[in-house]
N, C-alpha and C positions, 0 to 999 in steps of 0.2 A: 400119264395117268393122274387124275385128280384125286387127292387123298382127303379124307375127313380127319383133321387132326384136333384132338382136345388139348385145351390150354387151362390147366387148373392153377388157380392162384388164390391168395387170401385177400379178399376184398378190404378187409379192415387193416392190412398191412401198408405201410408207406412204399413198399417195394413196387416198382412199376415194370418188372421183368415181362409181364404178359403182353404189355404194349409192343415191346420189341418182337415177341413171338408172333403176335397177330400180324404186324407189319410184314415180317419175313414170310410167314406162311402164305399170306395173300400174294405177295410178290412172286412166290414160287409157283403160284397157280392152284394152290390148295385151299381148302375150306376150314377156317378155324371154328371151333366150338368152345366158347369161353364159359367156365363153371368156377363158382366160388368153392374153395376147399371145404367150407362148412356145409355145402349142399351135396358133397360127394356120397355120404350115406344114402341119399335118396336117388342120386342120379348115377350111381356106379354102373348099373346095367346098361344105361345109354352110353356112357363113356366106353364101356367094353365092347360096344358095337362099332366103334370108330376104328380107323386104320391104325392110329397111333395116338399116344397121349403124352404130352409134356406135363409133368407134375412138378410145378414150381411153388409148392405149399411153403408159406413162411411159418405159420402157426396153426394149429388145429385145436379148437376149443379154447383158444387164447394162450396156448402153450407151445414153445418151441419143441419141448420134450415129446409131444404128441404127433409132430408132423409125419413121421414115418407111417403112422397109422393110416393116413390117407392112401399111401402107396400099398399098404396091406389090404385095405378094403377094394382098391382097383384090381390088385392081383387075384383076390379071391373070386372076383367076378370074370376073370379072364382078360382083363385090359392088357394091351400091348403098350408098355410104357418105355419111354426114353429114359436111360439112366439106371442106376443101381436098384437092385430089388429091395424089398422091405427089410430082409434080415440084415443085409450089408448097410442100409440106411440106418437102422437102429444102432448098429455098432459105431458107425462113423459119427453119429449125432450124440454119442456118449464120449466125452473127452477122456475119461479115465480108461475105458475100454480101448479107445484108439491108441492111447499112449502104450498100453500093454501089447497090442498087436504090433505096433511099429517097433517097439523095443525088441520083441521076439524076432522081428525081421532084421535086426542089426541097425536100426536107425536111431539117431539121437533125437531125444525130446527134452524139454526142460525138466530138471530133476527137483527133488524136494528142496525146499529153501534152507539155507543155512543162516543168513543174516537178512538184514533189510536193506533196500526196499525189496518187495516181493509181490507176486501177482495173486490175487484172488479173482476167480471167475466162476460162473455158473457151469455145472458139468453138462447140462443139456440146453444150450443155447448157441446162437451164431451171430454174425455181424458185430462182434465185440460187445454185445449187450450185457450189461452188468459187470463188466470188467473193471477192476480197480487196482491201482498201484498203491500199496500200503507201506508205511514207513516205520511203524512201531506196532506193538501188540495191541494197543487200544484201537488203532485204525483197523487192524486186521479183525479183531472181534466185531467191530461195528460193520464191516463189509460182509462178514459171514452172516451176521444176525439179518442184514437187509435181504440177502438172498434166501435164507431159511424162512423169513416171514413171507416172502413171495412164493414160497413152495419150491424153491430150488436148492439142490445139493451144491456144495461149494467144493471147488478145487483150488488148493493153495500150492503154488510152485515157484521156482526161482525166476527171477526176472533176468532174461538174456539180453545184454546190451547189444546194440548193433543195428543192422538194417532190416526193414520189413519187406519181405518178398512174397510173391504169389506165383505158383506154377500150376498150369492146367494141363490135364491129360485128355486127350480125345482118341478113343479107340486105342491104337497102339502108338500113337504120336504124342510126344511131349511138346507143347507150345513154348515159345520163348519165355524166360522168366521175366516178370514185371516187378517194379519196386514202387511201394507206396511212399509218398513224401511224409516224413515224420516232423511234426512240430515240437513233440515231447519225447518221452521215453517210449511210449507205446501209441499204437493206433486205436483211438477209442471210436465208439459207435458213431458219434456225430461227425468225426473226420471222415469215415467211410461214406456217410451220407452226402455231406455237403462240402468236404475239403477238396484239395487239388486231385485230380485224377492220377492214378498210377502211370507209370511210363516204362518203356523196355529198360531193363537194368543193364548197366555197364558192368560186366563181370569178367574176371580172369577166365580164360577158356576152360581151364581145368575145373574151376569152381562151378561154372555153368553146367558143364558136362556131368559132374557129380550130382548136382541138384536135380537135373533131368533124370539121371539114372535112379536116384533115390525116389524120385516121384513115381517112376514106373514100379519100383519095388513096393512102395507103399500102396499103390493102386491095386496091385495084385494081392498083397498080403491081406488087405481089407476086403477082398472079394468084390471090388467095384466093377462097373461095366459102363461102356459108352463114353462117360465123361465125368470129371470131378475136377476140383481145385483144391490145392494144399497151400496152407499159410506157413511161411518159414521165416525163422529169424536167422540172420547170417551174422555170427559174432565178429569182433575185430580181428580174430585170427583166420577168418574165412571158413569157419566151421558151421555147417547148416544144422539147425535144430527145427524139426517139424512140430508145428503148434497144434494144427487141427486139419481135418478133412471136411470138405463141403461137397455133398452129393448133389446139391441143387444150387450151383453158384449163381451169382448175380448176372443177369443179362441186360442190365440197364446201360445206356450209352456211357462210356468211360469206365465200365467195369473191367476188371483184370482179364477176364476171358476175351472180351471184345478187343481190348488194347492189344493183347497178345496175338489174336487172330488177324487184326489189321496190319501187324507188323510182318505177316507172311502173305499179305495180299488178299485176305478174306474179310469183306464187309460183313455186316450183321446178317444180311440174307444168305450169303454164301456160307457163313459159319453155321447158321441154323440148318441149312441144306446139308452140310458135313454131319451134323448130328443126326438128322433124319436118316441119312444113308447109313450111318454107323449103327443105328438102332435097327433098321431094316435088314442090315446084313446078318444079324444074329438069327434071322429065320422067323418062321411064324406064318401068319395068315398071308 
C-alpha cells in the first residue's frame, strides 16, 4: 500500500534531515509531501489528511524553544505523527525539566557546579548551540548574558570529563551506543555539523548494557514514543551521565542514529521503514 507521508522541516535550518526522509520514503514506494515548519499553521489540515507525518522541525519562529508548538498544531488537527507527542516534546526540549524527570527515575545527570571549568548552555536548544565552557566567573557572566540577550534561559552545570556518547531508542529496542570523537573538552555545535562522524563505541559489556538499560528508563520516564536519542557523558570511572534527550534526532548521513542503525544492518531506507512501522503499530487510521 502506498502511503502519503508528510515531511516537516525548517527551510531556514542548515539541517538536511528531510533529504534523507524524502529519499527513503520514495525508495519505500510512498509519496512524500514536504512542508516548511513555518507553514504548518496554514497547512496543518492538509498534513492531518496524510497517512503519517515526520516532524523534523529544527526551530519555529526562529526559536528552538518553540519547535514542539509545531507538533501541538499538528496534533490539534488530528495528524498522525511519528515520534513523541507535544507534551513529551516540551519536557524533553527543556533541559531543566528533563534533568528533574531523569533524576526522579534514578538516573545521573550533571550536577550543580562546584569549581571551574563548568558548562553554560541554553535551557531550550539542541545541537550544542550556545554551549560554552567557562573557566572563571567573568566568563560565566558573559556566557549567561549572551544567552539572555538572545532570549534564552541559561543552565549552569558541572563539566563531566570523559567520553561523549549517543544512544538511540526505537520502539522497544535500544540501538548500539555510538561515540563522538572529541577534539576538546566538549562537543560543540560546529563539530557536530562538520567534524568527524561518530562511530560505534567500544565499551565494556556491563557499561554498554547499563547505558542501554538507562536509555530505556529515560525513554519511559519522559513519556517518549517511537524513537529518540540521548546524549551521554561517560566519566573516567565508567559512570554514565545523561545530558539531554532529543525527540527529533538528526537523520543526516553520518548522524548517530544512522551510524547505530547501519551497525545492525539497517541502511537509511530500512531505518526509516522501521520508524514508519513503529509509528503505525501504535494504531490509528
